[in-house]
Residue, then its C-alpha position, 0 to 999 in steps of 0.5 A: x521481457x519482464x514488464x511488471x509484477x503480476x502476482x503476489x501471494x502471502x501466507x496468513x493465519x486466517x484467510x477469513x480475517x485477512x479477506x475482511x481486511x483486504x476487501x475494505x481497501x479500495x481497488x481490491x476486487x474479489x476474484x476467487x474464494x477457495x474455501x477448500x484450500x482456505x485461499x482467496x484471490x483478488x484483482x488489484x486495480x483493474x482486472x487482469x493487471x495484477x493479482x493478490x492471493x492470500x492462503x491460510x497456513x500455506x506453505x506452513x503455519x508459520x507466518x513470516x512478515x513480508x512487505x509489498x506496496x500498492x501503487x496509487x495516484x499522487x492525488x490520492x495520497x492525502x485521501x489515503x491517509x484519511x481513508x485508512x484512519x477512518x477504517x481504524x488502521x494505524x498508518x505511519x511514514x517510512x520511519x514509523x512516525x505519524x502520517x502527518x508528515x509523509x516522506x519522499x524517497x528522492x532516488x525514485x522519487x515517490x511518497x508513501x504511507x505504511x500500515x500492517x495487515x492482521x498478520x503483521x505484513x507490512x503494506x505500503x501505498x506508494x505514489x510516484x512524483x512527477x520529478x526527476x530522480x535525486x539519488x544524492x538527497x536523503x529521505x525527506x518530508x514531502x512538504x520539503x520536497x514540494x518546496x524544493x520544487x516550488x510547489x505546495x502539498x495538494x489539498x486533502x480531501x476524502x474518498x467519500x466525496 
């Protein structure tokens, strides 16, 4: 019966500050601002497909670090790195290292980039790779994965283009 995850809500210290952060990310579309409940809701990607909610101090003033990932297209991965840097958002790979070398999770397979929101929630941009799953392989650099499949990394370009 389940076909996907539709909705994710996170607790934040300041919904105004968090709204400013999330609204600069491409593909996050404001849906509803509820100042009475100090909440804001967003469509993620196409309206009606997935929703993100932020709510200040709910259910408590204690904000615990959470993790969630936004799916992006593979051809957008290198541009995402440049885009985040342009926003002044520190991004890193799965191991907490420079985004100059992104890593592949062979069991999926997918490549991703990580960054934090203003409350320290761990966010991920993840793109599926067009190859068969290789669960016997360890996490590896994207360049190595591409060589393994007789390819090179796609050329990087900017979202501004």
